[in-house]
MDTraj code that builds the backbone (N, CA, C; nanometers):
import mdtraj as md
import numpy as np

residues = "MET LEU GLU HIS ARG SER GLN GLN THR GLU ALA GLY LEU ASN ARG GLN ALA ARG CYS LYS ILE ALA VAL SER LEU SER GLY GLN GLN LEU ILE LYS GLN SER GLN SER ILE THR VAL GLY SER LYS LEU LEU ILE VAL GLY PHE ILE THR ALA HIS LYS SER ASN ASN GLY LEU SER GLN LEU VAL LEU HIS ALA GLU GLN ILE GLU PHE ILE ASP".split()
xyz = np.array([
    [4.6426, 9.1729, 11.2588],
    [4.6597, 9.1703, 11.4028],
    [4.6955, 9.3117, 11.4476],
    [4.6246, 9.3606, 11.5458],
    [4.6493, 9.4931, 11.6023],
    [4.7151, 9.4761, 11.7375],
    [4.8206, 9.5532, 11.7614],
    [4.8886, 9.5486, 11.8904],
    [4.8781, 9.6856, 11.9553],
    [4.8384, 9.6866, 12.0815],
    [4.8266, 9.8105, 12.1588],
    [4.9301, 9.8093, 12.2699],
    [4.9985, 9.9233, 12.2870],
    [5.0925, 9.9415, 12.3984],
    [5.0749, 10.0832, 12.4500],
    [5.0612, 10.0956, 12.5813],
    [5.0526, 10.2281, 12.6419],
    [5.0866, 10.2185, 12.7895],
    [5.1054, 10.3352, 12.8495],
    [5.1255, 10.3412, 12.9938],
    [5.0015, 10.4058, 13.0531],
    [4.9411, 10.3410, 13.1510],
    [4.8186, 10.3874, 13.2143],
    [4.8424, 10.4045, 13.3634],
    [4.7598, 10.4859, 13.4252],
    [4.7658, 10.5025, 13.5700],
    [4.6444, 10.4340, 13.6307],
    [4.6709, 10.3452, 13.7252],
    [4.5641, 10.2728, 13.7937],
    [4.5921, 10.2790, 13.9434],
    [4.4959, 10.3304, 14.0191],
    [4.5103, 10.3433, 14.1644],
    [4.6381, 10.4190, 14.2009],
    [4.6707, 10.5203, 14.1190],
    [4.7878, 10.6021, 14.1467],
    [4.9205, 10.5417, 14.1049],
    [4.9181, 10.4233, 14.0451],
    [5.0410, 10.3557, 14.0026],
    [5.0460, 10.3469, 13.8507],
    [5.1677, 10.3627, 13.7948],
    [5.1854, 10.3465, 13.6507],
    [5.1853, 10.1990, 13.6149],
    [5.1235, 10.1693, 13.5034],
    [5.1115, 10.0303, 13.4595],
    [5.1262, 10.0246, 13.3081],
    [5.1995, 9.9252, 13.2598],
    [5.2123, 9.9020, 13.1165],
    [5.0896, 9.8241, 13.0698],
    [5.0201, 9.8772, 12.9697],
    [4.9037, 9.8090, 12.9130],
    [4.9414, 9.7591, 12.7743],
    [4.9215, 9.6311, 12.7501],
    [4.9548, 9.5706, 12.6205],
    [4.8505, 9.4665, 12.5844],
    [4.8159, 9.4596, 12.4579],
    [4.7289, 9.3517, 12.4111],
    [4.7414, 9.3397, 12.2594],
    [4.7046, 9.2238, 12.2093],
    [4.6981, 9.1977, 12.0656],
    [4.5585, 9.1460, 12.0363],
    [4.5009, 9.1918, 11.9253],
    [4.3668, 9.1489, 11.8886],
    [4.3578, 9.1394, 11.7361],
    [4.2892, 9.0376, 11.6894],
    [4.2662, 9.0223, 11.5460],
    [4.1671, 9.1294, 11.5007],
    [4.1858, 9.1789, 11.3780],
    [4.0971, 9.2809, 11.3226],
    [4.0349, 9.2272, 11.1949],
    [3.9033, 9.2426, 11.1842],
    [3.8303, 9.2010, 11.0653],
    [3.7894, 9.3255, 10.9872],
    [3.8200, 9.3271, 10.8568],
    [3.7859, 9.4401, 10.7703],
    [3.6854, 9.3956, 10.6658],
    [3.5842, 9.4776, 10.6415],
    [3.4867, 9.4511, 10.5361],
    [3.4676, 9.5782, 10.4550],
    [3.4543, 9.5630, 10.3262],
    [3.4317, 9.6783, 10.2392],
    [3.5589, 9.7224, 10.1702],
    [3.5419, 9.7659, 10.0460],
    [3.6564, 9.8042, 9.9632],
    [3.7350, 9.9212, 10.0211],
    [3.6655, 10.0199, 10.0793],
    [3.7349, 10.1376, 10.1318],
    [3.8284, 10.1000, 10.2458],
    [3.7811, 10.0191, 10.3403],
    [3.8664, 9.9792, 10.4526],
    [3.9816, 9.8910, 10.4060],
    [3.9535, 9.8011, 10.3145],
    [4.0584, 9.7125, 10.2640],
    [4.1662, 9.7949, 10.1930],
    [4.1244, 9.8925, 10.1115],
    [4.2203, 9.9786, 10.0421],
    [4.3017, 10.0601, 10.1425],
    [4.2339, 10.1148, 10.2442],
    [4.3021, 10.1929, 10.3475],
    [4.4040, 10.1081, 10.4220],
    [4.3702, 9.9843, 10.4490],
    [4.4579, 9.8977, 10.5283],
    [4.5877, 9.8651, 10.4551],
    [4.5894, 9.8771, 10.3239],
    [4.7090, 9.8444, 10.2471],
    [4.8232, 9.9422, 10.2723],
    [4.7923, 10.0607, 10.3250],
    [4.8984, 10.1580, 10.3537],
    [4.9426, 10.1542, 10.4998],
    [4.8896, 10.0604, 10.5779],
    [4.9302, 10.0468, 10.7177],
    [5.0622, 9.9710, 10.7233],
    [5.1576, 10.0262, 10.7970],
    [5.2861, 9.9599, 10.8166],
    [5.3071, 9.9356, 10.9658],
    [5.4008, 9.8485, 10.9982],
    [5.4329, 9.8207, 11.1382],
    [5.4729, 9.9513, 11.2053],
    [5.4149, 9.9783, 11.3189],
    [5.4444, 10.1002, 11.3926],
    [5.3484, 10.2141, 11.3640],
    [5.2580, 10.1957, 11.2660],
    [5.1591, 10.3000, 11.2378],
    [5.0706, 10.3212, 11.3594],
    [5.0403, 10.4475, 11.3876],
    [4.9480, 10.4792, 11.4966],
    [4.8107, 10.5002, 11.4354],
    [4.7142, 10.4241, 11.4860],
    [4.5810, 10.4223, 11.4267],
    [4.4729, 10.4439, 11.5307],
    [4.3617, 10.4982, 11.4862],
    [4.2387, 10.4994, 11.5635],
    [4.1424, 10.4109, 11.4865],
    [4.1001, 10.3021, 11.5480],
    [4.0081, 10.2099, 11.4824],
    [3.8771, 10.2108, 11.5592],
    [3.7691, 10.2404, 11.4879],
    [3.6354, 10.2418, 11.5467],
    [3.5615, 10.1202, 11.4950],
    [3.4947, 10.0499, 11.5836],
    [3.4190, 9.9321, 11.5441],
    [3.3584, 9.8653, 11.6647],
    [3.3470, 9.7342, 11.6576],
    [3.2906, 9.6588, 11.7691],
    [3.3681, 9.5296, 11.7881],
    [3.3614, 9.4761, 11.9094],
    [3.4342, 9.3543, 11.9449],
    [3.3355, 9.2392, 11.9592],
    [3.3719, 9.1263, 11.9006],
    [3.2928, 9.0039, 11.9163],
    [3.3875, 8.8887, 11.9477],
    [3.3298, 8.7787, 11.9887],
    [3.4084, 8.6576, 12.0123],
    [3.3843, 8.5623, 11.8961],
    [3.4913, 8.5140, 11.8371],
    [3.4835, 8.4131, 11.7312],
    [3.5388, 8.2832, 11.7865],
    [3.4766, 8.1745, 11.7517],
    [3.5250, 8.0440, 11.7950],
    [3.6180, 7.9896, 11.6869],
    [3.7395, 7.9543, 11.7254],
    [3.8370, 7.9018, 11.6300],
    [3.8114, 7.7534, 11.6051],
    [3.8874, 7.6973, 11.5121],
    [3.8706, 7.5556, 11.4773],
    [3.8929, 7.4627, 11.5955],
    [3.9770, 7.5060, 11.6912],
    [4.0038, 7.4204, 11.8068],
    [3.9019, 7.4412, 11.9190],
    [3.7988, 7.5227, 11.8929],
    [3.6921, 7.5415, 11.9899],
    [3.7143, 7.6538, 12.0891],
    [3.8302, 7.7189, 12.0828],
    [3.8588, 7.8285, 12.1754],
    [3.8025, 7.9598, 12.1213],
    [3.7548, 8.0440, 12.2107],
    [3.7040, 8.1751, 12.1706],
    [3.8184, 8.2743, 12.1604],
    [3.8098, 8.3625, 12.0615],
    [3.9100, 8.4662, 12.0409],
    [3.8359, 8.5970, 12.0153],
    [3.8802, 8.7045, 12.0806],
    [3.8206, 8.8349, 12.0551],
    [3.8660, 8.8868, 11.9195],
    [3.7717, 8.9459, 11.8454],
    [3.8011, 9.0032, 11.7142],
    [3.7397, 9.1427, 11.7084],
    [3.8197, 9.2402, 11.6644],
    [3.7713, 9.3759, 11.6449],
    [3.7242, 9.3891, 11.5006],
    [3.5962, 9.4181, 11.4819],
    [3.5403, 9.4405, 11.3484],
    [3.5491, 9.5901, 11.3204],
    [3.6420, 9.6287, 11.2338],
    [3.6675, 9.7702, 11.2056],
    [3.5576, 9.8272, 11.1174],
    [3.5073, 9.9428, 11.1566],
    [3.4104, 10.0166, 11.0758],
    [3.4715, 10.1454, 11.0216],
    [3.5803, 10.1900, 11.0866],
    [3.6483, 10.3130, 11.0459],
    [3.7934, 10.3047, 11.0911],
    [3.8850, 10.3484, 11.0049],
    [4.0277, 10.3521, 11.0385],
    [4.0791, 10.4924, 11.0105],
    [4.1492, 10.5490, 11.1084],
    [4.2120, 10.6799, 11.0903],
    [4.3578, 10.6703, 11.1318],
    [4.4452, 10.7307, 11.0526],
    [4.5861, 10.7418, 11.0903],
    [4.5993, 10.8617, 11.1831],
    [4.6746, 10.8457, 11.2920],
    [4.6973, 10.9565, 11.3845],
    [4.8467, 10.9816, 11.3953],
    [4.8818, 11.1048, 11.4273],
    [5.0238, 11.1417, 11.4376],
    [5.0824, 11.0989, 11.5682],
])
top = md.Topology()
chain = top.add_chain()
for i, resn in enumerate(residues, 1):
    res = top.add_residue(resn, chain, resSeq=i)
    for name in ("N", "CA", "C"):
        top.add_atom(name, md.element.get_by_symbol(name[0]), res)
traj = md.Trajectory(xyz[None], top)
């Protein structure tokens, strides 16, 4: 699960932006890289977003990671 928090400016007003999204990893390199991620790590994740249907029939957005970079 990836959590995003930031402050953005919209129409001249400051706004807190927050969201959580499930992340899907494929491939040994990404899986190995993900093992060093800790809570609070700042990451740049490149990939694509799709909707997955859960067992209860509800759609959930999922980020399919193609690249992960740690940022300072």
